[in-house]
C-alpha positions, 0 to 999 in steps of 0.5 A, spaced: 808 407 393 814 405 389 812 400 382 814 395 385 810 395 391 804 396 387 806 390 383 806 387 388 800 387 392 797 388 386 800 381 384 798 378 391 791 380 391 790 377 384 794 371 386 789 370 392 783 371 388 786 367 382 786 361 387 779 361 390 775 362 384 775 354 382 773 352 389 767 357 389 766 355 383 765 347 385 761 349 390 756 353 386 755 347 381 752 344 387 749 349 391 747 356 387 742 356 380 735 358 379 734 350 377 738 345 380 738 338 377 738 331 381 745 328 381 747 334 376 749 342 376 745 347 379 744 351 372 744 359 371 741 363 365 746 366 361 742 367 355 734 367 353 732 360 353 741 358 355 743 355 361 748 353 364 752 351 370 753 356 375 760 355 376 761 358 369 762 365 372 766 363 376 771 361 372 770 366 367 773 370 372 779 366 373 782 366 365 782 374 367 785 374 374 791 368 371 792 373 366 793 379 371 798 374 376 803 374 371 802 381 368 804 382 375 807 377 379 811 373 372 810 367 369 813 363 375 807 365 379 803 363 374 803 356 374 804 357 381 797 359 381 794 354 377 797 348 381 794 352 388 788 352 384 787 346 382 790 343 389 785 347 392 780 345 388 782 338 389 780 339 397 774 343 397 770 340 390 765 334 391 768 327 390 764 327 383 767 333 381 774 333 383 777 330 377 773 333 372 774 340 375 782 339 377 784 337 369 779 342 366 782 347 370 789 345 369 789 344 361 786 351 360 789 354 365 795 352 360 792 354 354 791 361 357 798 361 360 800 358 352 796 364 348 796 370 353 805 370 354 806 372 347 801 377 346 802 380 352 807 385 350 805 388 345 797 388 346 795 387 353 787 387 352 787 383 346 792 378 350 786 378 355 781 377 351 783 372 346 787 367 352 780 368 356 776 365 350 781 359 349 782 357 356 774 357 357 772 353 351 778 348 352 775 348 360 768 347 358 769 342 353 773 338 358 769 339 364 762 337 361 766 331 358 769 328 365 764 331 370 758 329 367 760 324 360 755 329 356 756 336 352 749 337 352 750 344 357 758 346 351 754 352 349 751 355 355 758 355 359 760 359 353 756 363 353 756 364 361 764 364 361 765 369 356 760 374 358 764 375 365 770 376 361 767 381 357 764 384 364 772 384 366 774 389 359 772 396 362 777 393 367 782 391 363 783 396 360 783 401 366 789 398 368 792 398 361 792 405 361 794 406 368 800 402 368 802 407 362 801 412 367 805 409 371 810 405 368 808 400 370 810 394 365 809 386 365 813 383 370 
């Protein structure tokens, strides 16, 4: 398999998964959790004594996948994925979450993109981690404020998303090593 074929196949898989993460997150917020509050989010434990809306798990993954889309398919594909993901989110999310979700998604993913882009060439793993952490904080603040008018779950949101980013690090390290072995650089 050529590097260009590999780049296109992997990029397409990352693109599809990225576009699906936010609709799945929005569904999880109202359907999956160890506790579901009336007229509020379903919550999952993210640390001892710390709960967060269940969608945080998918949002943490989304931030990493956006970086991988850009690495494989380029900046234009990353922007397209952000816009498509926001559109899908708007169609699938419960009406009360549509504006909050789409707005938080757009702002946080573009914040992630702004941090990741200048760092990616020389420090791929650092770029993924730092940009994801910037994106997860922005997403958490914007989403919670718009969706619930409160930052009550901010610590849980940040911790839950951070766990997902940290869990992705071994895969990011593997991908970097494999890319170096294959002489497969960023798009």
